[in-house]
MINU-758787 format. One record per residue (C-alpha): residue number from 1; residue in three letters; x, y, z. Coordinates in Angstrom, 2 decimals, padded with zeros to 5 digits. Layout:
MINU-758787
i | aa | east | north | up
NUM | ALA | X | Y | Z
...
This chain:
MINU-758787
i | aa | east | north | up
1 | MET | 000.00 | 000.00 | 000.00
2 | GLU | 001.33 | 003.43 | -000.98
3 | GLN | 002.04 | 005.65 | 002.01
4 | ILE | 000.62 | 009.17 | 001.86
5 | THR | 002.70 | 011.98 | 003.32
6 | PHE | 001.75 | 015.65 | 003.53
7 | ILE | 002.86 | 018.70 | 005.49
8 | VAL | 000.74 | 021.17 | 007.45
9 | GLY | 002.80 | 024.03 | 008.85
10 | ASP | 005.68 | 022.40 | 010.74
11 | LEU | 003.92 | 019.03 | 011.08
12 | ILE | 004.46 | 015.98 | 008.88
13 | PHE | 001.52 | 013.59 | 008.50
14 | ASN | 002.23 | 010.06 | 007.27
15 | ILE | -000.73 | 007.77 | 006.49
16 | VAL | 000.28 | 004.11 | 006.42
17 | ASP | -003.06 | 002.25 | 006.41
18 | TYR | -006.28 | 003.35 | 004.73
19 | GLN | -009.15 | 002.25 | 002.55
20 | VAL | -011.18 | 004.00 | -000.16
21 | VAL | -014.75 | 004.50 | 001.07
22 | GLY | -016.21 | 006.88 | -001.49
23 | ASN | -015.75 | 009.86 | -003.75
24 | LYS | -013.89 | 012.99 | -002.72
25 | LEU | -015.95 | 015.34 | -000.54
26 | ARG | -016.51 | 018.89 | -001.69
27 | GLY | -015.70 | 021.64 | 000.75
28 | MET | -012.98 | 019.74 | 002.58
29 | SER | -009.33 | 020.58 | 001.95
30 | ASP | -007.17 | 017.79 | 000.52
31 | ASN | -004.33 | 018.81 | 002.85
32 | LYS | -005.84 | 017.62 | 006.13
33 | ILE | -007.17 | 014.67 | 008.04
34 | PHE | -010.59 | 015.26 | 009.55
35 | ILE | -012.69 | 013.36 | 012.04
36 | ASP | -016.32 | 012.21 | 011.95
37 | ASP | -017.79 | 010.15 | 014.81
38 | ASP | -014.27 | 009.27 | 016.02
39 | VAL | -013.27 | 007.96 | 012.57
40 | PHE | -010.50 | 009.67 | 010.55
41 | PHE | -010.91 | 010.56 | 006.86
42 | LYS | -008.98 | 012.35 | 004.13
43 | ASN | -009.63 | 013.45 | 000.57
44 | HIS | -006.93 | 012.08 | -001.70
45 | SER | -007.00 | 012.52 | -005.46
46 | ASP | -010.65 | 011.84 | -006.41
47 | ASN | -011.30 | 009.55 | -003.46
48 | LEU | -012.40 | 009.75 | 000.16
49 | LEU | -010.17 | 007.62 | 002.36
50 | LYS | -010.90 | 006.15 | 005.76
51 | ILE | -007.65 | 006.42 | 007.70
52 | ASN | -006.83 | 003.42 | 009.88
53 | GLN | -003.26 | 004.29 | 010.90
54 | PHE | -001.15 | 007.45 | 010.66
55 | THR | 001.60 | 009.35 | 012.43
56 | ILE | 002.22 | 013.03 | 013.11
57 | LYS | 005.76 | 014.35 | 013.54
58 | LYS | 007.22 | 017.72 | 014.43
59 | GLY | 010.89 | 017.51 | 013.56
60 | ASN | 011.95 | 014.19 | 015.06
61 | VAL | 009.21 | 014.15 | 017.71
62 | PHE | 006.02 | 012.17 | 017.27
63 | ILE | 002.77 | 013.95 | 018.21
64 | LYS | -000.11 | 011.96 | 019.66
65 | PRO | -003.33 | 012.30 | 017.60
66 | SER | -005.11 | 013.03 | 020.89
67 | ASP | -002.93 | 016.16 | 021.25
68 | TYR | -003.92 | 017.53 | 017.83
69 | MET | -007.16 | 019.42 | 017.18
70 | PHE | -008.63 | 017.94 | 013.99
71 | ASP | -011.34 | 019.53 | 011.88
72 | THR | -014.70 | 017.78 | 012.04
73 | SER | -017.08 | 017.14 | 009.13
74 | ILE | -019.37 | 019.91 | 010.41
75 | ARG | -019.08 | 023.23 | 008.58
76 | VAL | -020.36 | 026.61 | 009.78
77 | GLY | -021.20 | 029.44 | 007.38
78 | ALA | -021.87 | 033.12 | 008.05
79 | VAL | -024.45 | 035.24 | 006.26
80 | ILE | -023.02 | 038.63 | 007.29
81 | ILE | -025.55 | 041.44 | 006.73
82 | PHE | -024.86 | 045.17 | 007.02
83 | ASN | -026.72 | 048.11 | 005.44
84 | ASN | -028.97 | 045.69 | 003.51
85 | ARG | -025.99 | 044.02 | 001.87
86 | VAL | -024.46 | 040.59 | 002.29
87 | LEU | -020.75 | 039.76 | 002.35
88 | LEU | -019.57 | 037.03 | -000.02
89 | ASN | -016.17 | 035.49 | -000.59
90 | HIS | -015.24 | 035.45 | -004.30
91 | ARG | -012.76 | 032.69 | -004.96
92 | VAL | -010.74 | 031.42 | -007.91
93 | LYS | -009.22 | 028.08 | -006.97
94 | LYS | -007.67 | 025.50 | -009.29
95 | GLY | -009.24 | 027.28 | -012.25
96 | ASN | -012.74 | 027.32 | -010.74
97 | GLU | -014.46 | 030.63 | -009.97
98 | TYR | -017.23 | 030.73 | -007.40
99 | TYR | -018.76 | 032.62 | -004.46
100 | VAL | -019.30 | 031.29 | -000.94
101 | PHE | -020.31 | 032.59 | 002.44
102 | PRO | -017.43 | 033.05 | 004.90
103 | GLY | -017.00 | 029.98 | 007.08
104 | GLY | -015.19 | 026.73 | 007.66
105 | HIS | -015.06 | 023.55 | 009.66
106 | VAL | -015.72 | 023.15 | 013.36
107 | LYS | -012.74 | 021.78 | 015.27
108 | GLN | -012.84 | 018.99 | 017.82
109 | GLY | -014.34 | 020.19 | 021.09
110 | GLU | -015.35 | 023.57 | 019.64
111 | SER | -018.89 | 024.94 | 019.92
112 | PHE | -020.69 | 026.01 | 016.74
113 | ILE | -020.82 | 029.62 | 017.98
114 | ASN | -017.10 | 029.73 | 018.77
115 | ALA | -016.36 | 028.14 | 015.40
116 | VAL | -018.28 | 030.75 | 013.42
117 | ILE | -016.69 | 033.59 | 015.45
118 | ARG | -013.22 | 032.15 | 014.76
119 | GLU | -013.89 | 031.55 | 011.06
120 | ILE | -015.25 | 035.07 | 010.55
121 | LYS | -012.11 | 036.51 | 012.16
122 | GLU | -009.85 | 034.27 | 010.05
123 | GLU | -011.62 | 034.94 | 006.74
124 | THR | -012.77 | 038.58 | 007.09
125 | ASN | -010.78 | 040.05 | 010.01
126 | LEU | -014.10 | 041.09 | 011.60
127 | ASN | -014.59 | 040.76 | 015.35
128 | ILE | -018.02 | 039.27 | 016.08
129 | ASN | -019.61 | 038.51 | 019.43
130 | GLU | -022.36 | 036.08 | 020.35
131 | SER | -025.07 | 038.75 | 020.58
132 | MET | -024.79 | 039.36 | 016.81
133 | ILE | -025.37 | 035.69 | 015.87
134 | ASN | -028.62 | 033.87 | 015.09
135 | ILE | -028.85 | 030.35 | 013.68
136 | MET | -030.52 | 030.24 | 010.29
137 | ASP | -030.32 | 026.71 | 008.86
138 | ASP | -028.91 | 023.28 | 009.59
139 | LEU | -028.26 | 021.20 | 006.48
140 | SER | -027.18 | 017.61 | 006.03
141 | ARG | -024.72 | 016.90 | 003.23
142 | ASP | -025.67 | 013.75 | 001.35
143 | GLY | -025.65 | 011.70 | 004.55
144 | PHE | -022.18 | 012.86 | 005.59
145 | GLY | -021.46 | 015.85 | 007.75
146 | ARG | -023.52 | 018.97 | 008.32
147 | GLU | -023.55 | 022.61 | 007.29
148 | ILE | -024.88 | 025.09 | 009.82
149 | TYR | -025.54 | 028.65 | 008.67
150 | PHE | -025.87 | 031.71 | 010.88
151 | ILE | -027.15 | 035.21 | 010.21
152 | ILE | -024.66 | 037.76 | 011.54
153 | LYS | -025.67 | 041.41 | 011.99
154 | PRO | -022.73 | 043.53 | 013.16
155 | LEU | -023.64 | 046.88 | 014.73
156 | SER | -020.91 | 048.62 | 012.76
157 | ILE | -018.18 | 047.72 | 010.31
158 | ASP | -014.90 | 049.41 | 009.48
159 | SER | -014.66 | 048.44 | 005.80
160 | ILE | -010.99 | 049.37 | 005.73
161 | ASN | -010.23 | 046.47 | 008.06
162 | ILE | -012.12 | 043.83 | 006.09
163 | SER | -009.63 | 041.45 | 004.55
164 | ASN | -008.99 | 037.77 | 004.10
165 | PRO | -005.76 | 036.87 | 005.93
166 | GLU | -006.04 | 033.30 | 004.62
167 | ALA | -005.87 | 034.34 | 000.95
168 | VAL | -002.26 | 033.49 | 000.16
169 | ASN | -002.11 | 030.91 | -002.63
170 | GLU | -005.47 | 031.67 | -004.25
171 | VAL | -007.64 | 034.56 | -005.38
172 | SER | -010.06 | 035.33 | -002.56
173 | ASP | -011.86 | 038.68 | -002.45
174 | LEU | -014.55 | 039.82 | -000.02
175 | ILE | -017.36 | 041.69 | -001.78
176 | TRP | -020.59 | 043.29 | -000.51
177 | PHE | -023.68 | 042.55 | -002.63
178 | THR | -027.30 | 043.63 | -002.48
179 | PHE | -029.54 | 040.64 | -001.87
180 | GLN | -030.94 | 040.78 | -005.39
181 | ASP | -027.46 | 040.89 | -006.92
182 | ALA | -026.37 | 037.99 | -004.71
183 | LYS | -029.45 | 036.02 | -005.70
184 | SER | -028.52 | 036.39 | -009.39
185 | ILE | -025.04 | 034.84 | -008.94
186 | GLU | -025.25 | 031.38 | -010.51
187 | ASN | -021.97 | 030.12 | -009.05
188 | LEU | -022.92 | 030.98 | -005.43
189 | PHE | -022.81 | 027.96 | -003.12
190 | PRO | -025.05 | 026.88 | -001.53
191 | ARG | -027.59 | 028.80 | -003.61
192 | GLY | -030.60 | 028.19 | -001.38
193 | ILE | -029.10 | 030.01 | 001.60
194 | ILE | -029.52 | 033.48 | 000.07
195 | ASP | -033.24 | 032.87 | -000.49
196 | LYS | -033.69 | 031.75 | 003.10
197 | ALA | -031.80 | 034.81 | 004.35
198 | ILE | -034.02 | 037.15 | 002.29
199 | ASN | -037.16 | 035.51 | 003.71
200 | LEU | -035.90 | 035.79 | 007.29
201 | ILE | -034.97 | 039.46 | 007.18
202 | ASN | -038.14 | 040.64 | 005.36
């Protein structure tokens, strides 16, 4: 069996035992192992792998998996609304152009609220507190994982400070849209969320 090695920051992951259990999952980075119901998975090429055995090393020191905070299969998304506009992340990645709501995966032991606050800070540089957050929708994803969307209504925004610190190796721009303009974007994912947001705020 071919070993699979990849690097995240200063950590080296080496997968030595795995099995193909399905097709690659959308929305999950190829460069990470994630956990779902205490089982480890990874996207690799076009496949989803169940990981049976792997190691983590930092330099010459092995790291216990229990000491590493893995992403889960649960994703949180933020519908950030200010002055009747919604903030979308315009991305061009591997030749594909699309729009998404800011967000990302919940980490082990992290609450959904803390996850969305962290992801908003990481992807927009906005500081959000719990009083600005209301749950909007909880979606299943083809029997695997969940997507939980929140409506976020900041009291004020300094547009100068809005940026995406994570945008290093890809095009990733944050753009404010009217709801009607956002609704007309065909490559907005997931499309149904903008309709639900419009219905909730009207």
